[in-house]
C-alpha positions as CSV (number, residue, x, y, z in Angstrom):
1,X,35.0,9.7,22.2
2,X,33.4,10.6,25.5
3,X,29.9,9.2,26.1
4,X,27.2,10.8,28.3
5,X,26.8,9.0,31.6
6,X,30.4,8.0,31.8
7,X,33.6,9.4,33.2
8,X,36.2,10.9,30.8
9,X,39.8,10.5,31.9
10,X,42.4,12.9,30.4
11,X,46.1,12.4,31.2
12,X,49.3,14.3,30.4
13,X,52.7,12.7,30.8
14,X,56.4,13.1,30.0
15,X,56.8,16.3,32.1
16,X,58.5,17.2,35.3
17,X,56.3,20.3,35.7
18,X,55.0,20.4,39.3
19,X,51.9,22.4,38.3
20,X,49.5,21.0,35.8
21,X,46.2,22.3,34.8
22,X,43.6,21.3,32.2
23,X,41.6,24.0,30.6
24,X,38.2,23.0,29.2
25,X,36.1,25.3,27.1
26,X,33.5,25.5,24.3
27,X,35.4,27.7,21.8
28,X,38.4,27.3,19.6
29,X,38.0,30.8,18.1
30,X,37.6,33.2,21.0
31,X,38.3,33.3,24.7
32,X,36.6,36.4,26.2
33,X,37.9,39.3,24.2
34,X,40.9,37.4,22.8
35,X,41.0,35.8,19.4
36,X,42.4,32.2,19.4
37,X,45.0,30.9,19.0
38,X,46.6,33.3,21.5
39,X,50.4,33.5,21.4
40,X,52.1,33.5,24.8
41,X,55.6,34.8,24.1
42,X,54.9,38.0,26.1
43,X,54.4,35.8,29.1
44,X,57.7,34.0,28.7
45,X,56.3,31.0,26.9
46,X,57.8,31.3,23.4
47,X,56.2,29.1,20.9
48,X,53.2,28.3,23.1
49,X,49.6,29.1,22.3
50,X,46.2,29.0,24.0
51,X,44.2,27.1,21.4
52,X,40.8,26.9,23.1
53,X,38.9,28.9,25.7
54,X,39.6,27.9,29.3
55,X,36.1,28.3,30.6
56,X,37.0,25.9,33.4
57,X,40.5,25.2,34.7
58,X,41.0,22.0,36.6
59,X,44.0,21.3,38.8
60,X,45.8,18.0,38.0
61,X,48.8,17.5,40.3
62,X,49.1,13.9,39.2
63,X,48.6,14.6,35.6
64,X,45.2,13.0,35.3
65,X,41.7,14.6,35.4
66,X,38.5,12.6,35.7
67,X,35.5,14.5,34.3
68,X,32.1,12.9,35.0
69,X,29.8,13.4,32.0
70,X,26.1,13.6,33.2
71,X,23.6,11.1,31.8
72,X,21.7,13.9,30.0
73,X,20.5,13.2,26.5
74,X,20.6,16.9,25.5
75,X,24.4,16.8,25.9
76,X,24.7,14.4,22.9
77,X,26.5,16.2,20.1
78,X,28.1,18.9,22.4
79,X,31.6,19.9,21.4
80,X,34.1,20.9,24.0
81,X,37.9,21.5,23.9
82,X,40.6,20.6,26.3
83,X,44.2,21.9,26.6
84,X,46.9,21.2,29.1
85,X,49.0,23.9,30.7
86,X,52.3,22.9,32.4
87,X,54.0,25.3,34.7
88,X,57.5,25.3,36.4
89,X,59.2,22.4,34.6
90,X,62.8,22.6,36.0
91,X,64.1,21.0,32.7
92,X,62.3,23.3,30.3
93,X,60.5,26.6,29.8
94,X,58.5,28.0,32.7
95,X,55.2,27.6,30.8
96,X,54.3,25.0,28.2
97,X,50.9,24.4,26.6
98,X,49.8,21.3,24.6
99,X,47.7,21.3,21.5
100,X,44.0,21.5,22.0
101,X,41.8,18.4,21.8
102,X,38.3,18.5,20.3
103,X,35.9,16.4,22.3
104,X,32.5,15.4,20.9
105,X,30.1,14.0,23.4
106,X,28.0,11.1,22.0
107,X,24.7,9.8,23.3
108,X,23.9,6.3,24.4
């Protein structure tokens, strides 16, 4: 579990997708006006879903994102969600999403 005052490293592997992004958000039930999970077949991503809000999208060309977590005691107990989006894999569908991961920030 991520701790306040540390850096959280999230990595995705086993993909040839040249474009990789990590969506981080605070909800697993709604994203703007959309109910979650949001099915992406209409965008050419059959079987893929947005499982959590993408309040922030982080570019990850190397497949790893480092997120500094401020040393702020008020953040202890905060829940966030992270989900990878993989785009343009020459060996697979044009868009792939991973399952969402629930992150609980713990205090020191």
